C-alpha positions in Angstrom: 18.4 -55.7 -10.4 19.2 -53.1 -13.1 15.5 -53.3 -14.3 14.5 -52.3 -10.7 16.9 -49.4 -10.3 16.0 -47.5 -13.5 12.4 -46.9 -12.6 13.4 -46.0 -9.0 15.9 -43.5 -10.3 13.4 -42.0 -12.7 10.9 -41.7 -9.9 13.4 -39.9 -7.6 14.3 -37.4 -10.4 10.6 -36.7 -11.0 9.8 -36.2 -7.3 12.8 -33.9 -6.8 11.6 -31.7 -9.6 8.1 -31.5 -8.0 9.6 -30.5 -4.7 11.6 -27.7 -6.2 8.5 -26.2 -7.7 6.8 -26.2 -4.3 9.6 -24.3 -2.6 8.9 -21.0 -0.9 9.9 -17.7 -2.4 11.2 -14.9 -0.2 10.1 -11.3 -0.9 11.1 -8.1 0.9 9.1 -4.8 0.5 7.2 -2.0 2.1 3.6 -2.5 3.1 1.1 -0.4 1.2 -2.0 -1.8 3.1 -3.2 -4.5 5.4 -6.7 -5.9 5.5 -7.0 -8.2 8.5 -10.7 -8.9 7.8 -9.9 -10.2 4.3 -6.6 -11.6 5.5 -4.4 -9.9 2.9 -1.4 -7.7 2.7 -0.4 -5.5 -0.3 3.0 -4.2 -0.9 3.9 -0.8 -2.5 4.7 -2.6 -5.7 1.1 -3.8 -5.9 1.7 -7.4 -5.1 -1.0 -8.9 -2.7 -0.5 -11.9 -0.5 -3.0 -13.9 1.6 -2.0 -14.0 5.2 -1.6 -17.3 7.1 -4.7 -18.4 8.9 -4.7 -17.0 12.5 -2.0 -14.4 11.7 -1.8 -11.6 14.2 0.9 -9.0 14.3 0.3 -5.4 15.6 3.5 -4.3 13.9 2.1 -5.0 10.4 1.0 -1.5 9.3 1.3 0.6 6.2 4.9 1.8 5.7 6.5 -1.2 7.6 9.2 -3.1 5.9 8.5 -6.9 5.7 10.0 -10.1 4.6 7.4 -12.6 3.3 8.0 -16.3 2.7 5.3 -17.3 0.2 4.1 -19.9 -2.3 1.9 -19.7 -5.4 -1.2 -21.7 -4.7 -4.1 -21.7 -7.2 -2.6 -18.6 -8.9 -2.6 -16.7 -5.5 0.4 -15.6 -3.5 -0.1 -17.3 -0.1 2.2 -16.1 2.7 3.7 -18.8 4.9 5.4 -16.3 7.2 5.4 -12.5 7.4 8.2 -10.8 9.4 8.3 -7.1 10.1 11.9 -6.0 9.6 11.5 -2.2 10.3 
């Protein structure tokens, strides 16, 4: 039984580490520009994010304050959600 539990425990630890790296990151900032044709948003600090597919929000304009939930995918910041806060 012990020989079975050790590999299972090792697998559980490895999988939990992989899940933690996939976790979303939250960012808050002011919108510098929005390019709906390219599907991108750029914050005043210069960080650009790809918008979620099918994203529409008329409140997303330059100067708006936003909270973005995003992940790093293929070295690109990909937004999962974008919420206008001001």
